[in-house]
C-alpha positions in Angstrom: 239.6 -52.8 58.7 237.1 -51.3 61.1 233.8 -52.2 62.3 231.9 -50.6 59.6 233.7 -52.6 57.1 233.0 -55.5 59.1 229.5 -54.9 58.9 229.5 -54.1 55.1 231.3 -57.6 54.5 228.7 -59.4 56.7 225.9 -58.0 55.0 227.3 -59.1 51.7 227.7 -62.5 53.2 224.0 -62.7 54.1 222.9 -61.3 50.6 224.9 -64.2 49.0 223.4 -66.6 51.3 220.0 -65.4 50.4 220.7 -65.6 46.7 221.9 -69.1 47.2 218.9 -70.3 49.3 216.2 -68.7 47.5 217.8 -68.6 44.1 220.4 -71.3 43.2 218.8 -73.9 45.1 215.8 -73.9 42.8 218.0 -73.3 39.7 220.6 -75.9 40.6 219.3 -78.1 43.2 222.0 -80.8 42.6 224.6 -78.4 44.1 222.9 -78.4 47.6 222.0 -82.3 47.7 225.3 -83.2 48.9 226.4 -82.0 52.6 230.0 -81.8 51.4 229.1 -79.2 48.2 226.5 -77.3 50.2 229.0 -76.8 53.3 231.6 -75.7 50.6 229.5 -73.1 49.3 228.0 -71.7 52.5 231.4 -71.8 54.2 233.1 -69.9 51.4 230.3 -67.2 51.4 230.9 -66.7 55.1 234.6 -66.0 55.0 235.3 -64.6 51.5 233.6 -61.2 51.9 235.3 -60.4 55.0 238.9 -61.6 53.8 238.5 -59.3 50.6 237.5 -56.4 52.7 240.6 -56.8 54.8 242.8 -57.3 51.9 241.5 -54.1 50.0 241.9 -52.1 53.5 245.6 -52.7 53.4 245.7 -55.2 56.1 248.4 -58.0 56.0 246.4 -61.3 56.6 249.0 -63.1 58.9 249.3 -60.3 61.1 245.6 -58.9 61.2 244.3 -62.3 61.9 247.0 -63.2 64.4 248.1 -66.3 62.7 251.0 -66.6 65.1 252.7 -70.0 66.1 251.8 -71.5 69.2 254.1 -73.3 71.9 253.6 -77.0 71.9 252.3 -76.8 75.5 249.5 -74.3 74.4 248.6 -76.8 71.6 248.2 -79.6 74.0 246.4 -77.5 76.5 243.6 -76.5 74.0 242.6 -80.3 74.2 241.4 -80.2 78.0 240.1 -76.8 77.6 237.9 -78.2 74.9 236.9 -81.0 77.1 235.9 -78.7 79.9 234.3 -76.1 77.9 232.0 -78.7 76.0 229.8 -79.1 79.0 228.5 -75.5 78.8 227.9 -75.6 75.2 226.1 -78.8 75.5 224.1 -77.2 78.2 223.0 -74.3 76.1 222.0 -76.9 73.4 219.9 -78.5 75.5 218.1 -75.3 76.6 217.3 -74.6 73.0 215.6 -78.1 72.3 213.0 -77.0 74.8 211.8 -74.7 71.9 213.4 -76.3 68.6 214.7 -79.3 67.3 218.4 -80.7 67.3 219.1 -79.0 63.9 222.6 -80.7 63.4 221.1 -84.3 63.9 218.6 -83.9 61.8 220.4 -82.5 59.1 223.0 -85.2 59.3 220.0 -87.9 59.0 218.4 -86.0 56.4 221.7 -86.0 54.0 222.0 -89.7 55.0 225.6 -89.0 55.8 226.1 -92.7 56.9 226.2 -93.4 53.3 229.2 -91.4 52.2 232.9 -91.9 53.0 233.6 -90.5 56.7 236.9 -88.7 55.4 234.6 -86.5 53.2 232.3 -85.7 55.9 235.3 -85.1 58.4 237.1 -82.8 55.9 233.9 -80.8 55.4 232.7 -80.2 58.8 235.7 -81.1 60.9 238.4 -79.3 59.2 236.9 -76.9 56.3 234.0 -75.1 58.3 236.1 -74.5 61.5 238.9 -73.1 59.3 236.4 -70.8 57.3 234.5 -70.0 60.4 237.2 -69.1 62.6 238.8 -66.9 60.0 235.8 -65.0 59.6 234.5 -64.6 63.3 237.5 -64.7 65.5 239.8 -63.3 62.4 237.9 -60.7 60.6 234.8 -59.8 62.5 236.6 -59.8 65.9 239.6 -57.9 64.9 237.6 -55.4 63.1 235.2 -54.7 65.9 238.1 -54.7 68.3 239.5 -51.5 66.5 236.4 -49.8 66.9 234.7 -50.8 70.2 237.2 -52.5 72.3 237.6 -56.2 73.2 234.7 -56.9 75.2 232.0 -55.5 72.7 233.9 -57.0 70.0 233.6 -60.5 71.6 230.0 -60.3 72.1 229.3 -58.8 68.7 231.6 -61.2 66.7 229.9 -64.3 68.7 226.6 -62.9 67.8 227.4 -62.9 64.0 228.8 -66.4 64.4 225.5 -67.6 65.8 223.5 -66.0 63.1 225.5 -67.5 60.1 224.1 -70.7 61.2 220.6 -69.6 60.2 218.6 -71.6 62.8 217.7 -70.9 66.5 219.3 -74.3 67.7 222.8 -73.8 66.3 222.8 -69.9 66.9 222.1 -70.4 70.6 225.1 -72.5 71.4 227.2 -71.0 68.8 227.1 -67.7 70.7 228.4 -69.4 73.8 231.1 -71.1 71.8 232.0 -67.9 70.2 232.7 -66.4 73.6 234.8 -69.4 74.7 236.9 -69.2 71.3 237.6 -65.3 71.7 238.9 -66.0 75.3 241.1 -68.8 73.7 242.4 -66.3 70.9 243.2 -63.7 73.3 244.9 -66.0 75.9 246.9 -67.8 73.2 247.5 -64.6 70.9 246.7 -66.9 67.8 243.9 -67.5 65.7 245.4 -71.0 65.2 244.2 -71.8 68.8 240.4 -71.4 68.1 240.7 -73.1 64.7 242.1 -75.9 66.7 239.3 -75.8 69.2 236.6 -75.5 67.0 237.8 -78.6 64.8 238.1 -80.7 68.1 234.4 -79.8 68.9 233.3 -80.2 65.4 235.2 -83.5 64.6 234.0 -85.2 67.9 230.2 -84.5 66.6 231.1 -85.8 63.4 232.5 -88.8 64.7 229.6 -89.4 67.2 226.7 -88.7 64.9 228.4 -90.7 61.8 229.0 -93.7 64.0 225.4 -93.5 65.5 223.7 -93.3 62.0 225.8 -95.9 60.7 224.6 -98.3 63.1 220.9 -96.9 63.0 220.1 -94.6 60.1 217.0 -93.3 61.9 218.7 -93.0 65.1 217.9 -89.2 65.4 214.2 -89.6 64.6 213.8 -92.7 67.3 215.6 -90.5 70.0 213.4 -87.4 69.2 210.3 -89.2 69.5 211.5 -91.1 72.8 212.8 -87.7 74.5 210.0 -86.1 76.7 210.1 -83.1 78.7 210.9 -85.0 82.0 214.1 -86.5 80.5 215.2 -83.3 79.0 214.8 -81.5 82.4 216.9 -84.3 84.0 219.7 -83.9 81.3 219.5 -80.2 81.9 220.0 -80.7 85.6 222.9 -82.9 85.2 224.7 -80.5 82.9 224.0 -77.8 85.1 226.2 -79.5 87.7 228.8 -80.6 85.4 229.1 -77.3 83.8 229.6 -75.9 87.3 232.4 -78.0 87.9 234.3 -78.0 84.2 233.9 -74.2 83.4 236.3 -73.1 86.4 238.7 -75.6 85.1 238.3 -74.5 81.5 239.0 -70.9 82.6 242.1 -72.0 84.7 243.4 -73.5 81.6 243.1 -70.2 79.8 245.1 -68.4 82.5 247.7 -71.0 82.2 248.0 -70.6 78.5 248.2 -66.9 78.7 251.0 -67.3 81.1 252.6 -69.8 78.9 252.5 -67.5 75.8 253.8 -64.6 77.7 250.4 -62.8 77.8 249.5 -62.9 81.5 246.7 -60.5 82.2 245.5 -60.2 79.0 241.8 -62.1 79.8 241.4 -59.3 82.2 241.8 -56.8 79.4 239.1 -58.3 77.5 236.6 -57.2 79.9 237.6 -53.5 79.4 235.9 -51.3 77.1 238.9 -49.8 75.4 239.5 -49.6 71.7 242.8 -50.2 70.1 242.7 -47.0 68.1 243.1 -43.3 68.3 240.6 -40.8 69.6 239.8 -39.4 66.4 239.2 -42.8 64.7 236.9 -43.8 67.3 234.6 -40.9 66.7 234.4 -41.8 63.1 233.4 -45.6 63.6 230.6 -47.1 64.9 229.9 -50.7 65.6 226.0 -50.5 64.8 225.3 -49.4 61.4 223.0 -49.6 58.8 224.6 -52.4 57.2 224.7 -54.5 60.2 220.9 -53.6 61.0 220.0 -54.9 57.4 222.0 -58.0 57.9 220.4 -58.7 61.1 216.6 -58.4 59.6 217.6 -60.6 56.8 219.1 -63.2 59.3 215.8 -63.3 61.3 213.8 -63.3 58.3 215.7 -66.3 57.0 215.5 -68.1 60.3 211.6 -67.5 60.4 211.0 -68.8 57.1 213.3 -71.8 57.4 211.1 -72.8 60.5 207.6 -72.4 58.6 206.1 -75.6 57.5 206.4 -76.8 54.0 203.1 -77.3 52.4 203.2 -80.5 50.1 
């Protein structure tokens, strides 16, 4: 599995997504009326093509995806790492809201999630989504790109794809930042389970927060959006800049500790080096940016623009 095949798998995912959005959603609208079913379809579309490409490329999935058992100390360390990295992700989220709305909050309110059982929402958003997205983005995409272009380029490109699969500017901006943090965690720990746990913690905390808020007041997001002016957002941005400056170095320190705990000391420095884990002959044949990737990027951008256009009643 290399970068060229990753790009083909990603293009297929985007084509399937486009078919669902502009085809199935009109033919079978009831399939997309529930956030749980909608999430099941979308996440399966994200992960399945890449997994199939890896299998047919002869990869042994546990080894290729790095599904290695973690030490108990590493598992526990992921919790404070998550806490210290969230302010950075929140900062990017706030910056995006100067231009677009908080897409997740609006979606949760639109689907009336407070009326559904919490466990269904949590399993869908807090467990299933992180599992699929990590298997695709930090698993298939990152590993495939790393074989072709080295860890640093693979980190950036797999994080870009992770951002784009969310199909909106708000989530894309902070998903890219989260993708960088997740790759560093995978490299430090040597296991995809670490980033799955990390992603699951972030999603689960957001689900709990939004579900509780909407349970108390179903129109909480709309009211908050109306009350939020630019000056208040600037104050919030300044506050999170200070918090991020304090917490991001702590998150890095935990990554360094994890790498030492897993016997991978020094691996984080190697991420920044442009070295491919392949032979010179293979490197000449494979490219990170291919026609498939360009077509997929064009489709993603087109869908994002179309979904931002006002709907005429």
